[in-house]
C-alpha beads as a LAMMPS data file, in Angstrom:
LAMMPS data file: protein, C-alpha beads

186 atoms
185 bonds

1 atom types
1 bond types

-500.0 500.0 xlo xhi
-500.0 500.0 ylo yhi
-500.0 500.0 zlo zhi

Masses

1 110.0

Atoms # bond

1 1 1 457.052 438.483 -358.912
2 1 1 458.970 435.460 -357.542
3 1 1 458.187 433.516 -360.744
4 1 1 459.466 436.322 -362.834
5 1 1 462.726 436.368 -360.822
6 1 1 463.204 432.660 -361.403
7 1 1 463.055 433.187 -365.265
8 1 1 466.010 435.643 -365.349
9 1 1 469.446 434.395 -365.476
10 1 1 472.598 435.988 -364.109
11 1 1 474.963 437.874 -366.456
12 1 1 474.076 438.990 -370.002
13 1 1 470.506 438.042 -370.574
14 1 1 468.037 438.663 -373.378
15 1 1 464.816 439.727 -371.637
16 1 1 462.937 439.753 -374.941
17 1 1 462.766 435.974 -374.963
18 1 1 461.135 435.423 -371.566
19 1 1 457.864 433.561 -371.566
20 1 1 454.718 435.556 -370.732
21 1 1 453.395 435.791 -367.207
22 1 1 449.647 435.922 -366.609
23 1 1 447.855 437.097 -363.537
24 1 1 444.266 435.909 -363.597
25 1 1 441.512 437.198 -361.395
26 1 1 437.969 435.789 -361.213
27 1 1 435.892 438.386 -359.318
28 1 1 432.261 437.903 -358.114
29 1 1 431.585 441.615 -358.133
30 1 1 432.291 444.319 -360.660
31 1 1 435.459 446.284 -360.161
32 1 1 436.433 447.909 -363.452
33 1 1 434.507 450.940 -365.026
34 1 1 433.941 448.929 -368.269
35 1 1 431.001 446.940 -369.470
36 1 1 433.170 444.046 -370.500
37 1 1 433.169 441.060 -368.256
38 1 1 436.596 439.866 -369.545
39 1 1 439.519 442.363 -369.533
40 1 1 443.147 442.008 -370.667
41 1 1 445.655 444.590 -369.497
42 1 1 449.282 445.193 -369.838
43 1 1 451.509 447.701 -367.983
44 1 1 451.290 451.314 -369.288
45 1 1 452.870 454.556 -368.176
46 1 1 451.256 457.822 -367.188
47 1 1 450.673 458.803 -370.780
48 1 1 449.104 455.437 -371.651
49 1 1 452.150 454.170 -373.510
50 1 1 452.718 450.403 -373.412
51 1 1 455.544 449.628 -370.980
52 1 1 455.571 445.858 -371.149
53 1 1 453.852 442.974 -372.755
54 1 1 455.686 440.482 -370.675
55 1 1 452.967 440.490 -367.965
56 1 1 449.318 440.318 -368.822
57 1 1 446.618 440.899 -366.281
58 1 1 443.295 439.028 -367.056
59 1 1 440.271 440.065 -365.022
60 1 1 436.870 438.252 -365.285
61 1 1 433.962 440.012 -363.527
62 1 1 431.236 437.366 -363.012
63 1 1 428.673 440.079 -362.079
64 1 1 428.840 441.429 -365.611
65 1 1 428.382 438.083 -367.376
66 1 1 424.790 437.584 -368.200
67 1 1 424.579 435.451 -371.292
68 1 1 421.726 432.926 -371.385
69 1 1 422.669 429.306 -372.146
70 1 1 421.535 429.666 -375.762
71 1 1 424.151 432.299 -376.388
72 1 1 427.042 430.552 -374.707
73 1 1 429.567 429.677 -377.506
74 1 1 433.228 429.993 -376.377
75 1 1 435.003 427.963 -373.807
76 1 1 435.358 431.056 -371.626
77 1 1 431.648 431.665 -371.773
78 1 1 431.031 427.955 -370.958
79 1 1 433.323 428.193 -367.964
80 1 1 431.825 431.486 -366.721
81 1 1 428.184 430.268 -367.164
82 1 1 429.154 427.159 -365.142
83 1 1 430.814 429.210 -362.402
84 1 1 427.855 431.616 -362.171
85 1 1 425.006 429.043 -362.322
86 1 1 426.306 425.701 -361.142
87 1 1 425.046 426.240 -357.549
88 1 1 421.509 427.028 -358.684
89 1 1 420.975 423.881 -360.733
90 1 1 419.519 420.996 -358.831
91 1 1 417.952 418.768 -361.554
92 1 1 420.393 417.048 -364.047
93 1 1 417.619 417.650 -366.689
94 1 1 418.521 421.388 -366.399
95 1 1 422.169 420.866 -367.241
96 1 1 423.342 422.470 -370.464
97 1 1 424.719 420.046 -373.055
98 1 1 428.257 421.611 -372.796
99 1 1 428.532 420.430 -369.183
100 1 1 429.266 416.992 -370.520
101 1 1 432.523 418.191 -372.081
102 1 1 435.439 416.575 -370.207
103 1 1 437.337 419.654 -369.278
104 1 1 434.216 421.231 -367.726
105 1 1 433.442 417.888 -365.896
106 1 1 436.848 418.302 -364.302
107 1 1 436.131 421.884 -363.396
108 1 1 432.739 421.011 -361.943
109 1 1 434.281 418.232 -359.880
110 1 1 436.903 420.685 -358.488
111 1 1 434.290 423.248 -357.662
112 1 1 432.196 420.557 -355.865
113 1 1 435.250 419.444 -353.867
114 1 1 436.258 422.995 -352.845
115 1 1 432.770 423.555 -351.373
116 1 1 433.153 420.562 -349.005
117 1 1 434.014 420.517 -345.376
118 1 1 437.151 418.772 -344.295
119 1 1 434.929 415.835 -343.123
120 1 1 432.984 415.697 -346.425
121 1 1 436.254 415.850 -348.394
122 1 1 437.632 412.903 -346.354
123 1 1 434.425 410.998 -346.905
124 1 1 434.629 411.782 -350.633
125 1 1 438.258 410.676 -350.915
126 1 1 437.537 407.521 -349.016
127 1 1 434.666 406.744 -351.409
128 1 1 436.880 407.301 -354.396
129 1 1 439.508 405.051 -352.848
130 1 1 436.960 402.287 -352.177
131 1 1 435.525 402.631 -355.685
132 1 1 439.035 402.450 -357.187
133 1 1 439.742 399.309 -355.229
134 1 1 436.430 397.747 -356.228
135 1 1 437.157 398.531 -359.922
136 1 1 440.714 397.041 -359.552
137 1 1 439.383 393.872 -357.982
138 1 1 436.617 393.528 -360.664
139 1 1 439.153 393.957 -363.316
140 1 1 441.311 391.283 -361.667
141 1 1 438.289 388.901 -361.687
142 1 1 437.618 389.698 -365.392
143 1 1 441.322 388.950 -366.222
144 1 1 441.105 385.677 -364.418
145 1 1 437.924 384.715 -366.267
146 1 1 439.534 385.627 -369.577
147 1 1 442.673 383.724 -368.783
148 1 1 440.674 380.579 -367.879
149 1 1 438.678 380.805 -371.066
150 1 1 441.857 381.265 -373.095
151 1 1 443.500 378.281 -371.269
152 1 1 440.523 376.027 -372.156
153 1 1 440.641 377.094 -375.863
154 1 1 444.404 376.574 -376.027
155 1 1 444.195 373.110 -374.335
156 1 1 441.394 372.070 -376.764
157 1 1 443.893 372.729 -379.648
158 1 1 441.229 373.324 -382.245
159 1 1 441.581 377.154 -382.748
160 1 1 444.457 379.420 -383.946
161 1 1 445.891 381.950 -381.599
162 1 1 444.144 384.680 -383.661
163 1 1 440.734 382.914 -383.333
164 1 1 441.118 382.441 -379.612
165 1 1 441.943 386.150 -379.241
166 1 1 438.993 387.150 -381.314
167 1 1 436.505 384.796 -379.456
168 1 1 437.638 386.068 -376.072
169 1 1 438.170 389.755 -377.035
170 1 1 441.724 389.734 -375.938
171 1 1 444.916 390.558 -377.878
172 1 1 446.985 387.973 -379.677
173 1 1 449.854 388.867 -377.211
174 1 1 447.542 387.951 -374.276
175 1 1 446.914 384.495 -375.845
176 1 1 450.619 383.994 -376.509
177 1 1 451.474 384.930 -372.843
178 1 1 448.929 382.350 -371.597
179 1 1 450.456 379.786 -373.969
180 1 1 453.794 380.513 -372.521
181 1 1 452.589 380.255 -368.968
182 1 1 450.953 376.817 -369.712
183 1 1 454.250 375.606 -371.258
184 1 1 456.296 376.787 -368.280
185 1 1 453.904 375.060 -365.879
186 1 1 454.156 371.582 -367.552

Bonds

1 1 1 2
2 1 2 3
3 1 3 4
4 1 4 5
5 1 5 6
6 1 6 7
7 1 7 8
8 1 8 9
9 1 9 10
10 1 10 11
11 1 11 12
12 1 12 13
13 1 13 14
14 1 14 15
15 1 15 16
16 1 16 17
17 1 17 18
18 1 18 19
19 1 19 20
20 1 20 21
21 1 21 22
22 1 22 23
23 1 23 24
24 1 24 25
25 1 25 26
26 1 26 27
27 1 27 28
28 1 28 29
29 1 29 30
30 1 30 31
31 1 31 32
32 1 32 33
33 1 33 34
34 1 34 35
35 1 35 36
36 1 36 37
37 1 37 38
38 1 38 39
39 1 39 40
40 1 40 41
41 1 41 42
42 1 42 43
43 1 43 44
44 1 44 45
45 1 45 46
46 1 46 47
47 1 47 48
48 1 48 49
49 1 49 50
50 1 50 51
51 1 51 52
52 1 52 53
53 1 53 54
54 1 54 55
55 1 55 56
56 1 56 57
57 1 57 58
58 1 58 59
59 1 59 60
60 1 60 61
61 1 61 62
62 1 62 63
63 1 63 64
64 1 64 65
65 1 65 66
66 1 66 67
67 1 67 68
68 1 68 69
69 1 69 70
70 1 70 71
71 1 71 72
72 1 72 73
73 1 73 74
74 1 74 75
75 1 75 76
76 1 76 77
77 1 77 78
78 1 78 79
79 1 79 80
80 1 80 81
81 1 81 82
82 1 82 83
83 1 83 84
84 1 84 85
85 1 85 86
86 1 86 87
87 1 87 88
88 1 88 89
89 1 89 90
90 1 90 91
91 1 91 92
92 1 92 93
93 1 93 94
94 1 94 95
95 1 95 96
96 1 96 97
97 1 97 98
98 1 98 99
99 1 99 100
100 1 100 101
101 1 101 102
102 1 102 103
103 1 103 104
104 1 104 105
105 1 105 106
106 1 106 107
107 1 107 108
108 1 108 109
109 1 109 110
110 1 110 111
111 1 111 112
112 1 112 113
113 1 113 114
114 1 114 115
115 1 115 116
116 1 116 117
117 1 117 118
118 1 118 119
119 1 119 120
120 1 120 121
121 1 121 122
122 1 122 123
123 1 123 124
124 1 124 125
125 1 125 126
126 1 126 127
127 1 127 128
128 1 128 129
129 1 129 130
130 1 130 131
131 1 131 132
132 1 132 133
133 1 133 134
134 1 134 135
135 1 135 136
136 1 136 137
137 1 137 138
138 1 138 139
139 1 139 140
140 1 140 141
141 1 141 142
142 1 142 143
143 1 143 144
144 1 144 145
145 1 145 146
146 1 146 147
147 1 147 148
148 1 148 149
149 1 149 150
150 1 150 151
151 1 151 152
152 1 152 153
153 1 153 154
154 1 154 155
155 1 155 156
156 1 156 157
157 1 157 158
158 1 158 159
159 1 159 160
160 1 160 161
161 1 161 162
162 1 162 163
163 1 163 164
164 1 164 165
165 1 165 166
166 1 166 167
167 1 167 168
168 1 168 169
169 1 169 170
170 1 170 171
171 1 171 172
172 1 172 173
173 1 173 174
174 1 174 175
175 1 175 176
176 1 176 177
177 1 177 178
178 1 178 179
179 1 179 180
180 1 180 181
181 1 181 182
182 1 182 183
183 1 183 184
184 1 184 185
185 1 185 186
């Protein structure tokens, strides 16, 4: 309720214009007496009359989700299938095609990280850091190689700026910057 309280202003306030608040629960077991694995609910009174649409309660019961991969169509189904089966798949050849979607890759990586011990997570973060540094250093080397190739082409004086850019797969601005640096260093 804290978030709801931060949305309300003092004085005369129009409660009808508040943004919706969603409570989302992913449950491993079945809880509700319905066959549906995905339930949306709003507050109702004793007679079943709707009290408020402001707050929506979303419950997902993984135990009730049983679609085979061939029937998985919606993003929700893809997420639930992933949550329910990811831990059982060991061979990348078994991965469903939709696991290559970027948003699911992010979710899978997050699930993988959450199952790590503190030591494994530290090792993972250190590896990420080392890889990022290696990529940055490699990029720096590539930039130096490109700069040297562009310098040689400029100093030869036989090609236009556009031709040098095209031959070295760099932008015209990159070539102009190198030209400027050469002129400043004379």
